[in-house]
C-alpha positions in Angstrom: 94.5 150.1 6.8 94.5 153.9 7.0 94.3 155.4 10.4 91.2 157.3 11.2 91.6 161.0 11.7 89.3 162.8 14.1 88.7 166.0 12.3 87.0 167.9 15.1 89.8 166.8 17.7 92.6 168.1 15.2 90.9 171.4 14.8 90.5 171.9 18.7 94.1 171.0 19.0 95.2 173.5 16.1 93.0 176.2 17.9 94.6 175.5 21.3 97.9 176.0 19.5 97.0 179.2 17.9 95.8 180.5 21.5 99.0 179.4 23.1 101.2 181.3 20.4 98.9 184.2 20.7 99.5 184.4 24.3 103.2 184.1 23.9 103.7 186.3 20.6 100.5 188.1 19.9 98.5 187.2 17.1 101.1 189.0 14.6 103.5 186.1 15.8 101.1 183.3 14.7 102.2 181.5 11.5 101.0 178.4 9.8 104.2 176.6 10.4 104.4 177.3 14.2 100.9 176.5 14.6 101.6 173.0 12.9 104.7 172.5 15.1 102.8 173.4 18.1 99.9 171.3 17.5 102.2 168.3 16.3 100.6 168.0 13.0 101.9 168.7 9.4 101.3 171.9 7.7 99.2 169.8 5.2 97.0 168.9 8.0 96.4 172.4 9.0 95.8 173.5 5.5 93.1 170.8 5.3 91.3 171.8 8.3 91.3 175.7 7.5 91.5 177.0 3.9 93.2 180.5 5.2 94.9 181.8 8.2 91.8 183.9 8.7 89.5 181.0 8.9 91.8 179.2 11.4 91.9 182.5 13.6 88.1 182.6 13.5 87.8 179.2 14.7 90.3 179.6 17.3 88.5 182.7 18.4 85.1 180.8 18.5 86.9 177.9 20.4 88.1 180.3 23.3 84.7 182.0 23.4 82.9 178.5 23.8 85.5 177.5 26.5 84.3 180.7 28.6 80.7 180.2 27.9 81.0 176.6 28.9 82.4 177.6 32.5 79.6 180.0 32.8 77.0 177.0 31.8 78.7 174.7 34.3 78.4 177.2 37.1 74.6 177.5 36.5 74.1 173.8 36.2 76.0 173.1 39.5 73.5 175.6 41.4 70.3 175.3 39.4 68.2 176.9 42.5 70.2 179.8 42.7 68.4 183.2 42.0 68.8 185.1 38.8 70.9 187.7 40.4 73.4 185.3 41.8 73.6 183.8 38.4 74.1 187.1 36.7 77.1 187.6 39.1 78.8 184.4 38.4 78.4 185.0 34.5 79.8 188.5 34.9 82.7 187.0 37.0 83.6 184.5 34.6 83.3 187.0 31.4 85.6 189.3 33.0 88.5 186.6 33.3 90.0 188.0 36.6 91.3 184.9 38.2 94.9 184.1 37.8 94.4 180.7 36.1 92.3 182.5 33.3 95.0 185.3 32.7 96.4 183.7 29.6 92.9 183.3 28.3 92.3 187.1 28.9 95.3 188.2 26.9 94.4 185.9 24.2 90.8 187.3 23.9 92.1 190.9 24.1 94.3 190.0 21.1 91.7 188.9 19.3 89.5 191.7 19.8 92.2 194.1 18.8 92.7 192.2 15.5 88.9 192.3 15.2 89.3 196.1 14.5 90.9 195.6 11.4 89.3 192.1 10.2 85.8 191.9 9.1 85.6 188.1 9.6 87.2 188.3 13.0 84.6 191.5 13.9 81.9 189.4 12.9 82.8 186.6 15.2 83.4 189.0 18.1 79.9 190.9 17.7 78.2 187.6 17.6 79.8 186.4 20.9 78.9 189.8 22.3 75.3 189.6 21.2 74.7 186.2 22.8 76.3 187.4 26.0 74.0 190.4 25.9 71.0 188.4 25.4 71.8 186.2 28.3 72.7 189.1 30.6 69.5 190.9 29.5 67.3 187.8 30.5 68.9 187.7 33.9 68.7 191.2 34.5 65.0 191.1 33.8 64.2 188.2 35.8 66.5 189.5 38.8 64.3 192.7 38.7 60.9 191.1 37.9 61.1 187.6 39.1 60.7 186.1 35.7 59.9 186.9 32.3 60.9 185.7 28.6 63.1 187.9 26.6 63.8 187.9 23.0 64.3 190.4 20.3 60.7 191.6 20.8 60.6 195.5 20.9 58.4 194.8 24.1 61.8 194.0 26.1 62.1 196.7 28.8 64.8 199.0 27.3 66.4 199.4 31.0 67.1 195.7 31.0 68.9 195.7 27.9 70.8 198.9 28.7 71.9 197.5 32.1 73.0 194.3 30.2 75.2 196.1 28.0 76.8 198.2 30.6 77.3 195.2 32.7 79.1 193.5 29.7 81.1 196.6 28.9 82.2 196.9 32.5 83.6 193.2 33.0 85.3 193.6 29.8 87.1 196.8 30.6 87.8 195.3 33.8 89.7 192.6 32.1 92.0 195.1 30.4 92.6 197.2 33.4 93.9 194.0 35.4 96.0 192.8 32.5 97.8 196.1 32.1 98.1 196.4 36.1 95.8 199.4 36.7 93.8 197.4 38.8 94.4 194.4 41.1 92.2 191.2 40.5 90.6 192.1 44.0 90.1 195.7 43.2 88.5 194.7 40.0 86.3 192.2 41.9 85.2 195.0 44.2 84.3 197.3 41.4 82.3 194.3 39.8 80.5 193.4 42.8 79.6 196.9 43.9 78.0 197.5 40.5 76.0 194.3 40.8 74.8 195.2 44.3 73.5 198.5 42.9 71.9 196.9 40.0 70.2 194.4 42.0 68.9 196.8 44.8 67.3 199.1 42.1 
């Protein structure tokens, strides 16, 4: 009897292999052959999961984005009674990937963002990820400032809340880069992020 293959699990294993290779060699060093070897599957198995290398990279990008988002959700679930301001701080800290255990993830994420500048498919995936984060940040900024509210794409959304959410997302992203290249220490980056949040939440 043929062995049952868990295709979802295999795709995730392949995505993990892509991320490991991207961390070690950059995305330009990711080949289907190396991915298959790292994931311990055949080349044919990789090609049955993904029709093209680009499709594989888009899935891997979504995989790492979901891993980060999952940590954000987990922090919110562990402390359901926390204020919107505290939740916003937790979310921004997770997105910035400043902790040592997330350094490899940060390198891979930035490799994907750089490649997205020349790949329409990757750019679409990155923009979708940022759009979802922006919406979450906007809701939390509005709730922190007004004690509640339901944001959507409605034009009634206060423009200040969305602008502040975009600024916070851009700051978190920028701090990731500054830490990776050694311009800032993780502690200095955390200080910058916390100071910005303190100013935002006191206004």
